[in-house]
KOLVEXMAR-493274 format. One record per residue (C-alpha): residue number from 1; x negated, z, y. Coordinates in Angstrom, 1 decimal, always signed. Last residue first. Layout:
KOLVEXMAR-493274
+------+--------+--------+--------+
| resi |   east |     up |  north |
+------+--------+--------+--------+
|  NUM |      X |      Z |      Y |
...
+------+--------+--------+--------+
end
This chain:
KOLVEXMAR-493274
+------+--------+--------+--------+
| resi |   east |     up |  north |
+------+--------+--------+--------+
|  442 |  -78.0 |  +41.2 |   -5.6 |
|  441 |  -79.8 |  +39.7 |   -2.5 |
|  440 |  -79.6 |  +42.8 |   -0.4 |
|  439 |  -77.8 |  +42.8 |   +3.0 |
|  438 |  -79.0 |  +43.5 |   +6.5 |
|  437 |  -76.8 |  +43.3 |   +9.5 |
|  436 |  -75.8 |  +47.0 |   +9.1 |
|  435 |  -76.6 |  +47.5 |  +13.0 |
|  434 |  -73.4 |  +47.9 |  +14.1 |
|  433 |  -72.3 |  +49.1 |  +17.7 |
|  432 |  -74.2 |  +46.5 |  +19.4 |
|  431 |  -76.3 |  +46.7 |  +22.5 |
|  430 |  -78.0 |  +43.9 |  +24.2 |
|  429 |  -81.3 |  +43.4 |  +25.9 |
|  428 |  -82.7 |  +41.1 |  +28.7 |
|  427 |  -85.3 |  +43.5 |  +30.8 |
|  426 |  -86.9 |  +46.5 |  +30.4 |
|  425 |  -85.0 |  +48.8 |  +32.8 |
|  424 |  -81.6 |  +50.2 |  +31.8 |
|  423 |  -81.5 |  +50.1 |  +27.9 |
|  422 |  -78.6 |  +51.3 |  +26.5 |
|  421 |  -79.5 |  +53.7 |  +23.3 |
|  420 |  -76.3 |  +53.9 |  +21.0 |
|  419 |  -75.9 |  +57.2 |  +19.3 |
|  418 |  -73.8 |  +56.6 |  +16.3 |
|  417 |  -70.9 |  +57.6 |  +14.2 |
|  416 |  -69.2 |  +60.4 |  +15.7 |
|  415 |  -69.8 |  +59.2 |  +19.2 |
|  414 |  -72.8 |  +59.5 |  +21.4 |
|  413 |  -74.1 |  +57.2 |  +24.5 |
|  412 |  -77.6 |  +58.2 |  +25.0 |
|  411 |  -78.8 |  +56.5 |  +28.1 |
|  410 |  -82.1 |  +54.9 |  +28.1 |
|  409 |  -84.3 |  +55.4 |  +31.6 |
|  408 |  -83.9 |  +58.2 |  +30.7 |
|  407 |  -83.9 |  +60.5 |  +27.8 |
|  406 |  -81.8 |  +63.6 |  +29.1 |
|  405 |  -83.6 |  +66.7 |  +28.1 |
|  404 |  -84.4 |  +68.7 |  +24.9 |
|  403 |  -88.3 |  +68.7 |  +25.6 |
|  402 |  -89.2 |  +67.1 |  +22.2 |
|  401 |  -86.5 |  +64.5 |  +22.3 |
|  400 |  -87.2 |  +63.8 |  +26.0 |
|  399 |  -90.9 |  +63.2 |  +25.5 |
|  398 |  -89.9 |  +60.6 |  +22.6 |
|  397 |  -87.5 |  +58.7 |  +24.8 |
|  396 |  -89.7 |  +58.9 |  +27.8 |
|  395 |  -92.7 |  +57.5 |  +25.6 |
|  394 |  -90.1 |  +54.7 |  +24.4 |
|  393 |  -89.4 |  +53.8 |  +28.1 |
|  392 |  -93.2 |  +53.5 |  +29.0 |
|  391 |  -94.0 |  +51.3 |  +26.1 |
|  390 |  -90.9 |  +49.0 |  +26.9 |
|  389 |  -92.1 |  +48.7 |  +30.7 |
|  388 |  -95.8 |  +48.2 |  +29.6 |
|  387 |  -94.8 |  +45.4 |  +27.0 |
|  386 |  -92.5 |  +44.0 |  +29.6 |
|  385 |  -95.4 |  +44.0 |  +32.2 |
|  384 |  -97.8 |  +42.4 |  +29.5 |
|  383 |  -95.6 |  +39.5 |  +29.0 |
|  382 |  -93.0 |  +39.0 |  +26.4 |
|  381 |  -90.8 |  +36.1 |  +24.7 |
|  380 |  -87.8 |  +36.4 |  +22.6 |
|  379 |  -86.4 |  +37.2 |  +19.1 |
|  378 |  -83.1 |  +39.1 |  +18.5 |
|  377 |  -83.6 |  +42.6 |  +17.4 |
|  376 |  -82.8 |  +44.8 |  +14.5 |
|  375 |  -83.1 |  +48.6 |  +14.0 |
|  374 |  -81.4 |  +48.8 |  +10.7 |
|  373 |  -78.5 |  +50.9 |   +9.4 |
|  372 |  -77.1 |  +53.4 |   +7.0 |
|  371 |  -80.0 |  +53.4 |   +4.5 |
|  370 |  -81.4 |  +56.8 |   +5.5 |
|  369 |  -77.6 |  +58.6 |   +5.6 |
|  368 |  -77.2 |  +57.0 |   +2.0 |
|  367 |  -80.4 |  +58.5 |   +0.9 |
|  366 |  -79.6 |  +62.0 |   +2.1 |
|  365 |  -76.0 |  +61.9 |   +1.1 |
|  364 |  -77.1 |  +61.3 |   -2.4 |
|  363 |  -79.9 |  +63.8 |   -2.5 |
|  362 |  -77.0 |  +66.4 |   -1.7 |
|  361 |  -78.7 |  +69.7 |   -0.5 |
|  360 |  -80.0 |  +68.2 |   +2.6 |
|  359 |  -83.2 |  +68.6 |   +4.3 |
|  358 |  -82.9 |  +68.5 |   +8.1 |
|  357 |  -86.3 |  +67.8 |   +9.8 |
|  356 |  -87.9 |  +68.6 |  +13.0 |
|  355 |  -91.3 |  +69.4 |  +12.1 |
|  354 |  -93.3 |  +71.4 |  +14.5 |
|  353 |  -93.0 |  +74.5 |  +12.4 |
|  352 |  -92.7 |  +77.8 |  +14.5 |
|  351 |  -89.0 |  +77.7 |  +14.1 |
|  350 |  -89.5 |  +77.8 |  +10.4 |
|  349 |  -88.1 |  +74.8 |   +8.6 |
|  348 |  -84.8 |  +75.2 |   +6.4 |
|  347 |  -84.9 |  +73.7 |   +3.1 |
|  346 |  -82.1 |  +72.0 |   +1.1 |
|  345 |  -82.7 |  +71.6 |   -2.8 |
|  344 |  -83.9 |  +68.3 |   -4.8 |
|  343 |  -83.5 |  +69.0 |   -8.3 |
|  342 |  -86.7 |  +69.5 |  -10.4 |
|  341 |  -88.8 |  +66.4 |  -11.1 |
|  340 |  -88.5 |  +65.4 |  -14.7 |
|  339 |  -91.6 |  +66.3 |  -16.7 |
|  338 |  -94.2 |  +64.1 |  -18.0 |
|  337 |  -96.4 |  +64.1 |  -15.1 |
|  336 |  -98.8 |  +61.4 |  -14.9 |
|  335 | -101.9 |  +62.4 |  -12.6 |
|  334 | -104.0 |  +63.9 |  -15.6 |
|  333 | -104.7 |  +60.4 |  -17.3 |
|  332 | -105.8 |  +60.9 |  -20.6 |
|  331 | -103.7 |  +58.0 |  -21.7 |
|  330 | -103.6 |  +59.8 |  -25.4 |
|  329 | -102.3 |  +62.9 |  -23.7 |
|  328 |  -99.5 |  +61.1 |  -22.0 |
|  327 |  -98.4 |  +59.5 |  -25.2 |
|  326 |  -98.5 |  +62.9 |  -26.9 |
|  325 |  -96.2 |  +64.5 |  -24.2 |
|  324 |  -93.9 |  +61.6 |  -24.3 |
|  323 |  -93.4 |  +61.6 |  -28.2 |
|  322 |  -92.5 |  +65.3 |  -27.7 |
|  321 |  -90.2 |  +64.9 |  -24.7 |
|  320 |  -88.0 |  +62.2 |  -26.4 |
|  319 |  -85.1 |  +63.0 |  -24.0 |
|  318 |  -83.8 |  +59.4 |  -24.3 |
|  317 |  -84.6 |  +58.7 |  -20.5 |
|  316 |  -88.1 |  +60.1 |  -20.9 |
|  315 |  -88.6 |  +57.6 |  -23.9 |
|  314 |  -87.6 |  +54.8 |  -21.7 |
|  313 |  -90.0 |  +55.9 |  -19.1 |
|  312 |  -93.0 |  +56.1 |  -21.5 |
|  311 |  -92.5 |  +52.6 |  -22.8 |
|  310 |  -92.0 |  +51.2 |  -19.3 |
|  309 |  -95.4 |  +53.0 |  -18.7 |
|  308 |  -96.9 |  +51.4 |  -21.8 |
|  307 |  -95.5 |  +48.0 |  -20.6 |
|  306 |  -97.3 |  +48.6 |  -17.1 |
|  305 | -100.5 |  +48.9 |  -18.6 |
|  304 | -101.9 |  +52.4 |  -19.3 |
|  303 | -103.7 |  +54.5 |  -16.4 |
|  302 | -106.6 |  +55.0 |  -14.3 |
|  301 | -105.7 |  +52.7 |  -11.3 |
|  300 | -102.6 |  +54.1 |   -9.9 |
|  299 | -103.3 |  +57.7 |   -9.0 |
|  298 | -106.9 |  +57.1 |   -8.8 |
|  297 | -106.4 |  +54.7 |   -6.0 |
|  296 | -107.5 |  +51.2 |   -6.9 |
|  295 | -103.8 |  +49.4 |   -6.5 |
|  294 | -103.7 |  +51.3 |   -3.1 |
|  293 | -106.9 |  +49.7 |   -2.1 |
|  292 | -105.4 |  +46.3 |   -2.8 |
|  291 | -102.1 |  +46.9 |   -0.7 |
|  290 | -104.4 |  +48.1 |   +2.3 |
|  289 | -104.7 |  +51.8 |   +2.6 |
|  288 | -104.0 |  +53.3 |   +6.1 |
|  287 | -106.8 |  +54.0 |   +8.5 |
|  286 | -106.6 |  +50.6 |  +10.6 |
|  285 | -102.9 |  +51.5 |  +11.3 |
|  284 | -103.7 |  +55.2 |  +13.1 |
|  283 | -100.7 |  +57.4 |  +12.4 |
|  282 | -101.2 |  +58.0 |   +8.9 |
|  281 |  -98.8 |  +57.9 |   +6.3 |
|  280 | -100.6 |  +55.7 |   +3.8 |
|  279 | -103.7 |  +58.1 |   +2.8 |
|  278 | -101.0 |  +61.1 |   +2.8 |
|  277 |  -98.7 |  +59.2 |   +0.3 |
|  276 | -101.7 |  +58.4 |   -2.2 |
|  275 | -103.1 |  +62.1 |   -1.7 |
|  274 |  -99.8 |  +63.5 |   -2.7 |
|  273 |  -99.5 |  +61.5 |   -5.7 |
|  272 | -103.1 |  +62.7 |   -6.7 |
|  271 | -102.1 |  +66.1 |   -6.3 |
|  270 |  -99.6 |  +65.5 |   -9.1 |
|  269 |  -95.8 |  +66.3 |   -8.8 |
|  268 |  -94.1 |  +68.9 |  -10.5 |
|  267 |  -94.0 |  +71.5 |   -7.6 |
|  266 |  -93.4 |  +68.7 |   -5.2 |
|  265 |  -89.9 |  +69.1 |   -3.9 |
|  264 |  -89.8 |  +72.9 |   -4.1 |
|  263 |  -93.2 |  +73.3 |   -2.8 |
|  262 |  -92.4 |  +71.4 |   +0.6 |
|  261 |  -95.0 |  +68.6 |   +1.0 |
|  260 |  -95.3 |  +68.0 |   +4.9 |
|  259 |  -95.5 |  +65.1 |   +7.5 |
|  258 |  -95.1 |  +65.5 |  +11.1 |
|  257 |  -96.6 |  +62.3 |  +11.8 |
|  256 |  -96.1 |  +62.8 |  +15.5 |
|  255 |  -94.5 |  +59.4 |  +16.2 |
|  254 |  -92.7 |  +59.5 |  +12.9 |
|  253 |  -91.2 |  +63.1 |  +13.5 |
|  252 |  -90.2 |  +62.0 |  +17.2 |
|  251 |  -88.6 |  +59.1 |  +15.6 |
|  250 |  -86.6 |  +61.3 |  +13.3 |
|  249 |  -85.6 |  +63.7 |  +16.0 |
|  248 |  -84.1 |  +60.6 |  +17.8 |
|  247 |  -82.7 |  +59.3 |  +14.7 |
|  246 |  -80.5 |  +62.5 |  +14.2 |
|  245 |  -80.9 |  +65.9 |  +12.7 |
|  244 |  -84.3 |  +64.7 |  +11.5 |
|  243 |  -85.6 |  +62.9 |   +8.4 |
|  242 |  -89.6 |  +62.4 |   +8.5 |
|  241 |  -90.4 |  +62.7 |   +4.7 |
|  240 |  -87.1 |  +61.3 |   +3.7 |
|  239 |  -85.7 |  +62.9 |   +0.4 |
|  238 |  -85.0 |  +61.8 |   -3.1 |
|  237 |  -88.2 |  +63.5 |   -4.2 |
|  236 |  -90.5 |  +61.2 |   -6.0 |
|  235 |  -88.9 |  +58.0 |   -4.7 |
|  234 |  -88.3 |  +59.1 |   -1.3 |
|  233 |  -92.2 |  +59.9 |   -0.8 |
|  232 |  -93.0 |  +56.8 |   -2.4 |
|  231 |  -91.0 |  +54.8 |   +0.1 |
|  230 |  -92.4 |  +56.8 |   +3.0 |
|  229 |  -95.9 |  +55.7 |   +2.1 |
|  228 |  -94.6 |  +51.7 |   +1.2 |
|  227 |  -93.2 |  +52.0 |   +4.9 |
|  226 |  -96.5 |  +52.9 |   +6.1 |
|  225 |  -98.3 |  +50.1 |   +4.2 |
|  224 |  -95.8 |  +47.6 |   +5.7 |
|  223 |  -97.1 |  +48.2 |   +9.3 |
|  222 | -100.7 |  +47.8 |   +8.0 |
|  221 | -100.1 |  +44.1 |   +7.5 |
|  220 |  -99.4 |  +43.9 |  +11.3 |
|  219 |  -97.6 |  +44.9 |  +14.0 |
|  218 |  -98.9 |  +45.2 |  +17.7 |
|  217 |  -97.9 |  +48.3 |  +19.7 |
|  216 |  -94.3 |  +48.9 |  +20.8 |
|  215 |  -94.6 |  +52.5 |  +20.4 |
|  214 |  -91.7 |  +52.9 |  +18.1 |
|  213 |  -92.8 |  +50.0 |  +16.1 |
|  212 |  -96.6 |  +51.3 |  +16.2 |
|  211 |  -95.5 |  +54.7 |  +14.7 |
|  210 |  -94.3 |  +52.8 |  +11.3 |
|  209 |  -90.6 |  +52.3 |  +10.6 |
|  208 |  -89.2 |  +53.6 |   +7.3 |
|  207 |  -86.7 |  +56.4 |   +8.3 |
|  206 |  -85.3 |  +54.3 |  +11.0 |
|  205 |  -84.6 |  +50.8 |   +9.2 |
|  204 |  -86.7 |  +47.9 |  +10.4 |
|  203 |  -87.3 |  +46.3 |  +14.0 |
|  202 |  -88.5 |  +47.1 |  +17.6 |
|  201 |  -90.9 |  +44.0 |  +17.6 |
|  200 |  -94.6 |  +43.5 |  +18.9 |
|  199 |  -96.4 |  +40.7 |  +17.1 |
|  198 |  -99.9 |  +40.0 |  +18.8 |
|  197 | -100.9 |  +36.1 |  +18.9 |
|  196 | -104.2 |  +35.0 |  +17.3 |
|  195 | -102.5 |  +33.9 |  +14.0 |
|  194 | -103.3 |  +37.3 |  +12.0 |
|  193 |  -99.6 |  +37.9 |  +11.1 |
|  192 |  -97.0 |  +35.7 |   +9.8 |
|  191 |  -93.4 |  +37.1 |   +9.7 |
|  190 |  -90.7 |  +38.9 |   +7.6 |
|  189 |  -87.6 |  +40.6 |   +9.1 |
|  188 |  -85.4 |  +38.3 |   +7.0 |
|  187 |  -87.8 |  +38.5 |   +3.9 |
|  186 |  -84.9 |  +40.4 |   +1.7 |
|  185 |  -86.5 |  +40.7 |   -1.7 |
|  184 |  -89.4 |  +42.6 |   -3.7 |
|  183 |  -88.4 |  +42.4 |   -7.6 |
|  182 |  -89.3 |  +45.1 |  -10.0 |
|  181 |  -89.1 |  +44.7 |  -13.7 |
|  180 |  -85.9 |  +46.0 |  -15.9 |
|  179 |  -85.8 |  +48.2 |  -18.8 |
|  178 |  -85.3 |  +51.8 |  -17.0 |
|  177 |  -82.8 |  +50.6 |  -15.3 |
|  176 |  -80.7 |  +47.8 |  -15.9 |
|  175 |  -82.4 |  +44.2 |  -15.9 |
|  174 |  -84.3 |  +42.2 |  -13.0 |
|  173 |  -84.3 |  +45.4 |  -10.7 |
|  172 |  -84.7 |  +45.0 |   -7.1 |
|  171 |  -86.4 |  +46.6 |   -4.2 |
|  170 |  -84.7 |  +45.7 |   -0.7 |
|  169 |  -82.5 |  +48.6 |   -0.8 |
|  168 |  -85.1 |  +50.9 |   -1.7 |
|  167 |  -87.0 |  +50.2 |   +1.6 |
|  166 |  -89.7 |  +47.7 |   +2.9 |
|  165 |  -88.4 |  +46.1 |   +5.9 |
|  164 |  -91.4 |  +44.5 |   +8.0 |
|  163 |  -92.2 |  +42.3 |   +5.1 |
|  162 |  -95.7 |  +41.3 |   +6.7 |
|  161 |  -97.1 |  +37.6 |   +5.6 |
|  160 | -100.9 |  +37.1 |   +6.2 |
|  159 | -101.0 |  +35.0 |   +2.8 |
|  158 | -103.0 |  +37.7 |   +0.9 |
|  157 | -100.6 |  +40.1 |   +2.5 |
|  156 |  -97.8 |  +38.6 |   +0.6 |
|  155 |  -99.5 |  +38.5 |   -2.7 |
|  154 | -100.6 |  +42.0 |   -2.0 |
|  153 |  -96.9 |  +43.0 |   -1.3 |
|  152 |  -95.7 |  +41.5 |   -4.9 |
|  151 |  -98.5 |  +43.3 |   -6.9 |
|  150 |  -97.8 |  +46.3 |   -4.9 |
|  149 |  -94.2 |  +46.6 |   -5.8 |
|  148 |  -95.2 |  +46.1 |   -9.5 |
|  147 |  -97.7 |  +48.8 |   -9.5 |
|  146 |  -95.4 |  +51.0 |   -7.5 |
|  145 |  -92.4 |  +50.7 |   -9.9 |
|  144 |  -94.7 |  +51.5 |  -12.7 |
|  143 |  -96.2 |  +54.9 |  -11.0 |
|  142 |  -92.9 |  +55.9 |   -9.7 |
|  141 |  -91.5 |  +55.7 |  -13.3 |
|  140 |  -94.4 |  +57.8 |  -14.5 |
|  139 |  -93.5 |  +60.4 |  -11.8 |
|  138 |  -90.3 |  +60.9 |  -12.9 |
|  137 |  -87.6 |  +59.4 |  -10.4 |
|  136 |  -85.6 |  +61.6 |   -8.0 |
|  135 |  -81.8 |  +61.9 |   -7.6 |
|  134 |  -81.3 |  +59.6 |  -10.7 |
|  133 |  -78.3 |  +58.4 |   -9.6 |
|  132 |  -79.1 |  +57.9 |   -5.9 |
|  131 |  -82.6 |  +56.7 |   -6.8 |
|  130 |  -80.9 |  +54.2 |   -9.2 |
|  129 |  -78.7 |  +52.9 |   -6.4 |
|  128 |  -81.9 |  +52.5 |   -4.2 |
|  127 |  -83.6 |  +50.6 |   -6.5 |
|  126 |  -81.1 |  +48.0 |   -6.3 |
|  125 |  -79.1 |  +46.0 |   -8.9 |
|  124 |  -80.3 |  +45.7 |  -12.5 |
|  123 |  -78.9 |  +42.0 |  -12.7 |
|  122 |  -81.3 |  +40.4 |  -10.4 |
|  121 |  -79.6 |  +36.9 |   -9.7 |
|  120 |  -82.3 |  +34.3 |   -8.5 |
|  119 |  -81.7 |  +33.1 |   -4.9 |
|  118 |  -79.3 |  +30.6 |   -3.1 |
|  117 |  -79.4 |  +30.7 |   +0.4 |
|  116 |  -76.2 |  +29.9 |   +2.2 |
|  115 |  -76.2 |  +29.0 |   +5.9 |
|  114 |  -73.0 |  +29.3 |   +7.5 |
|  113 |  -70.4 |  +28.0 |  +10.1 |
|  112 |  -70.4 |  +24.1 |   +9.9 |
|  111 |  -71.6 |  +24.5 |   +6.2 |
|  110 |  -75.1 |  +24.5 |   +5.0 |
|  109 |  -76.6 |  +25.0 |   +1.4 |
|  108 |  -80.1 |  +26.1 |   +0.6 |
|  107 |  -82.0 |  +25.9 |   -2.8 |
|  106 |  -83.6 |  +28.0 |   -5.3 |
|  105 |  -85.5 |  +31.1 |   -3.4 |
|  104 |  -87.4 |  +33.2 |   -5.9 |
|  103 |  -87.2 |  +37.1 |   -5.2 |
|  102 |  -90.8 |  +38.4 |   -5.3 |
|  101 |  -92.6 |  +40.3 |   -8.3 |
|  100 |  -92.9 |  +37.4 |  -10.5 |
|   99 |  -94.6 |  +35.1 |   -7.7 |
|   98 |  -93.6 |  +31.5 |   -7.5 |
|   97 |  -92.4 |  +31.4 |   -3.9 |
|   96 |  -93.6 |  +33.7 |   -1.2 |
|   95 |  -94.4 |  +31.0 |   +1.4 |
|   94 |  -90.9 |  +29.5 |   +0.9 |
|   93 |  -89.2 |  +32.9 |   +1.3 |
|   92 |  -90.9 |  +33.2 |   +4.5 |
|   91 |  -89.4 |  +29.7 |   +5.4 |
|   90 |  -86.1 |  +30.7 |   +4.4 |
|   89 |  -86.0 |  +33.8 |   +6.6 |
|   88 |  -87.2 |  +31.7 |   +9.5 |
|   87 |  -84.4 |  +29.3 |   +8.7 |
|   86 |  -82.0 |  +32.2 |   +9.2 |
|   85 |  -83.5 |  +32.9 |  +12.5 |
|   84 |  -83.5 |  +29.5 |  +13.7 |
|   83 |  -79.5 |  +29.3 |  +13.1 |
|   82 |  -78.8 |  +32.4 |  +15.1 |
|   81 |  -76.7 |  +30.3 |  +17.5 |
|   80 |  -75.1 |  +32.3 |  +20.4 |
|   79 |  -71.5 |  +33.4 |  +20.7 |
|   78 |  -72.1 |  +37.2 |  +19.7 |
|   77 |  -73.5 |  +35.7 |  +16.5 |
|   76 |  -73.5 |  +32.1 |  +15.2 |
|   75 |  -74.7 |  +31.0 |  +11.8 |
|   74 |  -73.3 |  +33.4 |   +9.7 |
|   73 |  -75.2 |  +33.9 |   +6.3 |
|   72 |  -73.7 |  +33.6 |   +3.0 |
|   71 |  -76.1 |  +34.8 |   +0.4 |
|   70 |  -75.9 |  +33.3 |   -3.2 |
|   69 |  -77.1 |  +35.0 |   -5.8 |
|   68 |  -77.6 |  +33.2 |   -9.2 |
|   67 |  -76.6 |  +33.2 |  -12.8 |
|   66 |  -77.2 |  +30.3 |  -14.8 |
|   65 |  -74.5 |  +28.5 |  -16.6 |
|   64 |  -76.3 |  +25.2 |  -17.0 |
|   63 |  -73.7 |  +22.7 |  -15.5 |
|   62 |  -71.6 |  +25.0 |  -13.4 |
|   61 |  -74.3 |  +27.2 |  -12.3 |
|   60 |  -72.8 |  +30.4 |  -11.9 |
|   59 |  -72.4 |  +32.4 |   -8.5 |
|   58 |  -72.7 |  +36.2 |   -7.5 |
|   57 |  -71.7 |  +36.6 |   -4.2 |
|   56 |  -73.6 |  +38.0 |   -1.1 |
|   55 |  -72.1 |  +38.4 |   +2.5 |
|   54 |  -73.9 |  +38.1 |   +5.7 |
|   53 |  -73.5 |  +38.9 |   +9.5 |
|   52 |  -72.7 |  +42.5 |   +9.4 |
|   51 |  -73.9 |  +43.2 |   +5.6 |
|   50 |  -72.3 |  +42.9 |   +2.3 |
|   49 |  -73.2 |  +42.8 |   -1.2 |
|   48 |  -72.1 |  +41.9 |   -4.8 |
|   47 |  -69.1 |  +40.0 |   -3.8 |
|   46 |  -67.4 |  +38.5 |   -7.0 |
|   45 |  -67.8 |  +35.1 |   -8.5 |
|   44 |  -68.5 |  +31.6 |   -6.8 |
|   43 |  -68.5 |  +28.8 |   -9.4 |
|   42 |  -71.4 |  +26.5 |   -8.6 |
|   41 |  -72.7 |  +23.0 |   -8.2 |
|   40 |  -69.3 |  +21.3 |   -6.5 |
|   39 |  -68.5 |  +24.7 |   -5.2 |
|   38 |  -71.5 |  +24.3 |   -2.7 |
|   37 |  -69.9 |  +21.1 |   -1.1 |
|   36 |  -72.5 |  +18.8 |   +0.0 |
|   35 |  -74.8 |  +19.6 |   +3.1 |
|   34 |  -77.9 |  +20.6 |   +1.3 |
|   33 |  -81.0 |  +21.8 |   +3.1 |
|   32 |  -83.9 |  +20.4 |   +1.8 |
|   31 |  -86.6 |  +22.9 |   +1.1 |
|   30 |  -89.8 |  +22.3 |   +3.1 |
|   29 |  -88.4 |  +24.8 |   +5.8 |
|   28 |  -88.4 |  +23.6 |   +9.6 |
|   27 |  -88.5 |  +26.3 |  +11.9 |
|   26 |  -87.0 |  +25.7 |  +15.4 |
|   25 |  -88.7 |  +24.7 |  +18.6 |
|   24 |  -86.1 |  +21.9 |  +19.3 |
|   23 |  -88.2 |  +19.2 |  +17.9 |
|   22 |  -88.4 |  +21.4 |  +14.4 |
|   21 |  -91.4 |  +23.8 |  +14.3 |
|   20 |  -93.9 |  +23.5 |  +11.3 |
|   19 |  -94.8 |  +27.0 |  +10.5 |
|   18 |  -98.6 |  +27.8 |  +10.1 |
|   17 |  -99.1 |  +28.9 |  +13.4 |
|   16 |  -96.2 |  +31.4 |  +14.5 |
|   15 |  -93.9 |  +30.5 |  +17.5 |
|   14 |  -91.6 |  +33.2 |  +18.4 |
|   13 |  -93.3 |  +34.4 |  +21.2 |
|   12 |  -93.2 |  +38.5 |  +21.7 |
|   11 |  -90.4 |  +40.5 |  +23.6 |
|   10 |  -87.8 |  +41.0 |  +20.7 |
|    9 |  -84.3 |  +41.5 |  +22.2 |
|    8 |  -83.1 |  +45.0 |  +22.1 |
|    7 |  -80.4 |  +47.0 |  +19.9 |
|    6 |  -80.8 |  +50.7 |  +18.9 |
|    5 |  -77.9 |  +51.7 |  +16.9 |
|    4 |  -77.9 |  +55.0 |  +15.5 |
|    3 |  -76.6 |  +57.0 |  +12.7 |
|    2 |  -76.1 |  +60.7 |  +12.6 |
|    1 |  -78.0 |  +62.6 |  +10.1 |
+------+--------+--------+--------+
end
């Protein structure tokens, strides 16, 4: 899969009710922003993550010895200040404080060039890393992960916060797998919804974006639910459900909801798991399950408590198959499978099949390609005419992808690493040659 860098300014109004703006129209976190020297309080250790505009380092509290993660974010990008965007992330972290499934923000430092977000340290690393190692998780593992992810997601949604970038890289383990609990991190794209203003944004990671993102329709809590469906599919199979030869085909697959469940990937997976995915990967946003409805789905609702599922997962890792089978029989939950999923193999789609995906033999390659970059935008304002223009451009792109013709009015500039869409008709935008401006908290 080739990478794609789609850079556009946002076209919706930036102010969101419930957040106090500064006098310059910027966000005002309740957390005091410290201007003293970070190293007076923390000892900086090794780098544990990097993006285009941020570096994450492990730090140790000088007095208590507590391990924390410090995210150093550049305040200026391309010659303009992005301090407001960083403070926006701080505000979203504050709104999600004190929930066991969300990464905790501890404090914020500011230097002349950077804002530094101090968060809790998750020693187990990213779910993405384990997905690459495991190739695909057992169904009981996925159930345990989803229950915990949904606990955090439901908490955010109850507060009208939409995450907008759910993916394996933004799911962390508190301890090394299989012992750790789940934490949802990186609220850099998160925003408040249901405030009386429509939110339209070209944002997220290509394989995980919902159809309404591509069509520039209003975003909402339902946008996260689509991403959760993709995440579930990836955890079960180590394959992306909509992956194409390049991201143009991926976007076309998403827009047309070209979803299938290949036998070689799902032969060990229960029908309830497939039903769960199907109820999330629905084009009409209002038809998708909510976070609370997901937790009531038969696949997740009729089963043992998370501690018992963790015990099952550990036994699977140790190869104690007899004990695992006995435990599963006792739970009387048919949808938990106690067999490891088969090795993911490549599949070639029939020419009559409308799905334009490329399944790769190496799951690690697939997952790394999926995570290459995000679609991110600068935030701005929009009017009805701008929305219409963008929708027209989006439709033209999708039409051209399906017909194999030039995708005017956006030019496709190809190189070995990426395809950059250069907008030509929809207002102030700028292209960037590196979309990897997001970085995890561990």
